[in-house]
N, C-alpha and C positions, 0 to 999 in steps of 0.2 A: 187380187186387189179388192178391197171392200168397197161396195157401192155407197155413196153418200146420199143421205136423205136431204130433203129440202131444207130442214132446220140446220143440219150440219153444213150444208153449202152456204147458208146465210151467215152462220157463225164464222166460217172460213173467210168469207168476204168481209165481214165486220172486222176481223182481226187484221185485215190489210188496210182498214180505214175507210171502207166503202160507206159513204153517207146514205146511198140508196138502200143498202142492206140494213142499215140501222133503222131507217124509216119503215121498211117492211116489217122489221121485228116489232117496232112500236105499234104499228097498225095491227099486227097479228095478236099481240099479247096485252096491250094496254087495257082494254075493257075488262078482261078477266082479272088482271092484277088490281085494277081499281075496285072491282067487286070484292076481291079478297081483302084489300086494305080497308074498305068501308065496313066489312064484317068485323074487323078488329077495332077500328077507331070509332065507328058509329057517327061519322062525319064525312060527307061526300067531298067537301072542299079539302079537308086534311088528307083524305085518301088520294085525291088527285095529286096533291103536293108530294105525298110519300112516293107515289109511283113515278112521278117526274124525277124526284131525287134518286130513286132506284135506277132508272135508265141512265141518269147522268153518271152514277157510280159505275155502272156496268160499262159504259163507254170509256170511262177513265182506265179501267182494267181489262179492256177488250183483248189485249194481247195474251193475257193469262187464262182466258176461258178455254176449257178443254172441249173441242168440237165433238168429241165422242160421248159427251154427257149432255143431258137435257138442258137446253137454254132456259126453259121455263123454271126448272129447279133452281138455277142460279137466281133468276129474277124473283121468284117467290120467297126465297130465303132472304134476299136483300130487303124486299118489301116488308117482310115480317120483322126483321131487325129494326128497320126505320120506324115501323109502327110501335114496337115495344119501346124504343127510345122516346117517341112522342108521348106515349102513355105515361112513361116515367116522369117526363117533364111536367105534364099536366098534374100528376100526383104531387110533385114538389111545389108547383106554382099553379094552384087551381085558379081558374078564371073567377074574378070577383064580379058579382052582379052590380050593374049600374056604375055610377061614378063614385069615387071616394070623396068624402067630405073634406073641406079645407081643414088643415090642422089648426088647432086653437091658437090664438094669438096670446103670448104670455103677458100677464099683467105687469105693470110697472114695478110692483112689489116683487114678483117672481124674478124679473130681470135684475133688480137690485140684489136680491139674495144670491142669484147665480153669479153675479159679478163679485160679490163679497166672498163667496166660496172659492172662486178662482184665485182671488188675492190671498186668501187664507192658505190655500194649498201652496202657492208660490212662496209665501213666507215660511211655511213649514219645510219646504224643500231647501230653502236657503239655509235653514238651521241644521241640516244634515251635515255630517262630516264628509270629507272628500271621498272616502272609500264608498260610503253608503250612496252618495250622490252618483258616483260612477257606476255602481251596481244597478241602481234604479234606472239610470239613463240608458245603459246598455241593454237592459231587459225590456223596459217599457217603450222607449223611443226608437232604439236601433233594431229591436226585434231579435236580439241574439238569444240563443238557448243558454240554459244555466251551465251546460258543459263548456260552451264556447267562452263564456264569461270566466268560468273557473280556470280555464287554460290561460287566458289573458292576464288574470289577476293573481295567479299563483295560489289558488285556493282549491279545495275539493268541491265537487258538485253539491254535496250535502251542505257544506258551509255556505255556499251561495244561496241555496234554497232557504235555509234557516234564516239567513241574514235578510233576504228579500221579504220573507214572511214577517219578520219583526219590524222592518221598515214600514211596510204597508199597515200593520196593526197599529204602530205608533202614529201614523198619519191619520188613520181612521179615528183613533182615540182622541187625537188632538182636535179633529173636526167636531166630535161630539161634545168635548169639554167646552169648546168656545161657543157652541150653539145655544 
């Protein structure tokens, strides 16, 4: 029979739900994991959060951990994935410096023009024939695909696309002519 190491014994106890074993693992590997996360994120608070999240995830899947493999390998892999996700989020949503200015308040003239444009569009939609109005409503308001609309209206996908294009072009042209 193979003799268990201290790490293997901790993993075995963790798999049974031992809170003491989990605390010992946190004590043993937290500082190293935080240093690793900090080297990836360059932010000690974010690194702390990443390691805390990693331990939470490990605890959630504790019964699936192989006690013959290195626990630290599991931990560092999860920390790395969390850090990569965090870096991706920051790339998509970079932190903006300072506070954002208040949006400009539209002038009375701009509000009048906007109101007039809405009324003009409503009027143009009312002038569409029933089929065109159903097409535009299904596509724009109900969010249906052209294939779904084609199936419902007994048309081909190409016919729906062409017809929607022509409707939108007619509405845009009507907007320009009236301006």
